[in-house]
C-alpha positions in Angstrom: 17.8 45.4 64.4 19.8 46.4 61.4 17.9 49.7 61.2 18.8 50.4 64.9 22.5 49.9 64.3 22.5 52.2 61.3 20.6 54.8 63.3 23.0 54.4 66.2 26.0 54.8 63.9 24.4 57.8 62.2 23.7 59.5 65.6 27.2 58.8 66.7 28.7 60.3 63.5 26.5 63.4 63.7 27.4 63.9 67.3 31.1 63.6 66.6 30.8 66.0 63.6 28.9 68.5 65.7 31.4 68.3 68.5 34.3 68.7 66.0 32.5 71.7 64.5 32.3 73.3 67.9 36.0 72.5 68.5 36.9 74.0 65.2 34.8 77.1 65.9 36.7 77.6 69.1 40.1 77.1 67.4 39.2 79.7 64.6 38.3 82.5 67.0 39.7 85.8 65.9 41.6 86.0 69.2 43.7 83.0 68.1 45.4 85.4 65.6 46.8 87.5 68.4 49.9 86.4 70.4 49.2 85.7 74.0 52.0 88.1 75.0 54.1 90.8 73.2 57.5 91.9 74.6 56.6 90.6 78.1 53.4 92.7 78.2 50.1 91.3 79.4 47.2 90.9 77.0 43.9 92.6 77.8 40.9 91.7 75.6 37.7 93.7 75.1 35.0 91.6 73.5 31.9 93.6 72.4 28.4 92.4 72.1 26.7 92.4 68.7 24.2 95.3 68.5 22.3 97.0 65.8 23.9 100.2 64.3 27.4 99.5 65.5 28.5 102.4 63.3 26.8 104.7 65.8 29.0 103.6 68.7 32.6 104.1 69.8 34.7 102.4 72.4 36.7 104.7 74.7 39.9 103.0 76.0 41.2 104.3 79.4 44.7 103.2 80.4 46.0 103.7 83.9 46.6 102.5 87.4 45.6 103.4 90.9 48.3 105.4 92.7 48.7 107.4 95.9 48.5 111.1 94.8 48.0 114.5 96.4 45.6 117.2 95.3 47.4 117.9 92.0 46.1 116.7 88.6 48.3 113.7 87.7 48.9 111.6 84.6 51.1 108.7 83.6 54.0 109.2 81.1 54.0 106.8 78.2 52.6 106.0 74.8 49.7 104.1 73.2 50.5 102.8 69.7 48.6 100.8 67.0 50.2 97.7 65.4 48.9 95.1 62.9 49.0 91.3 63.3 51.2 90.0 60.5 49.2 88.0 57.9 45.8 88.9 59.4 45.5 92.7 59.1 43.9 92.9 62.6 44.9 95.9 64.7 46.1 95.6 68.3 47.4 98.2 70.7 50.6 98.5 72.7 51.0 100.5 75.9 54.4 101.8 77.0 54.7 103.4 80.5 57.8 105.5 81.3 59.0 106.2 84.8 57.6 109.3 86.5 54.4 111.1 85.9 53.0 114.5 84.8 51.6 116.6 87.5 50.4 120.2 88.2 52.4 121.9 91.0 49.7 123.2 93.4 50.5 123.5 97.1 48.4 120.8 98.8 48.3 122.3 102.2 46.4 120.4 104.8 45.1 117.9 102.3 46.0 114.2 102.7 47.1 112.1 99.7 44.6 109.5 98.5 44.4 106.6 96.1 43.1 107.7 92.7 43.0 106.2 89.2 45.8 107.9 87.3 45.4 107.6 83.5 47.7 107.8 80.5 46.6 110.9 78.5 45.6 109.9 75.0 44.6 112.0 72.0 40.9 111.7 70.9 42.1 109.6 67.8 43.9 107.2 70.1 41.3 107.0 72.8 38.3 106.2 70.7 38.1 103.0 68.7 35.5 101.9 66.2 32.8 99.6 67.7 33.2 96.2 66.0 31.7 93.1 67.6 33.3 90.8 65.1 36.9 91.4 66.3 38.2 91.8 69.9 40.1 94.9 70.9 43.4 93.6 72.1 45.7 95.8 74.2 49.2 94.8 75.5 50.2 96.6 78.6 52.8 96.3 81.3 51.9 94.4 84.5 50.1 96.6 87.0 48.5 98.7 84.3 44.7 98.5 83.9 42.9 98.7 80.6 39.3 100.0 81.1 36.7 101.0 78.6 33.3 102.6 78.1 30.9 102.6 75.2 29.7 105.8 73.7 26.6 105.9 71.6 25.4 108.7 69.2 22.1 110.3 69.9 19.4 109.4 67.4 18.7 113.1 67.0 20.4 114.9 64.2 20.4 118.7 64.4 20.9 121.1 61.4 23.5 123.8 61.6 22.4 127.4 61.1 23.3 129.1 57.9 24.8 132.5 58.6 
């Protein structure tokens, strides 16, 4: 009887400790370091799966929104900037969209306008982010702006350059 009580108490303590450990793990998520909003912008989070050879991958970030456009090539006006979470050293990204858009000036005779994804033009250095499954990619963007992404992976083949 005494052994049963000790065993019950031990199981209860272990269960409580395990549940508290799970609670603490949730509370210590890297996402907790990031504010839920910045300057009234919405937070978008990209969480990557752990894979082998993460150094051979890149994440391409594609910022934009669906808009009614004609046959011209159209882009949003704005900026994409990198910031650091104070005290943590984690990077996050902030999107600013300006009124208007960039567009070519072709005559679109007899062509109906259509809904297309219009993106914010980013430089290669801005658009590609290192693949790191240990930290989320956090982007703050205005309401109505979509944050999309795709994963790029290096080919396992390495070619030698010709000596000329």
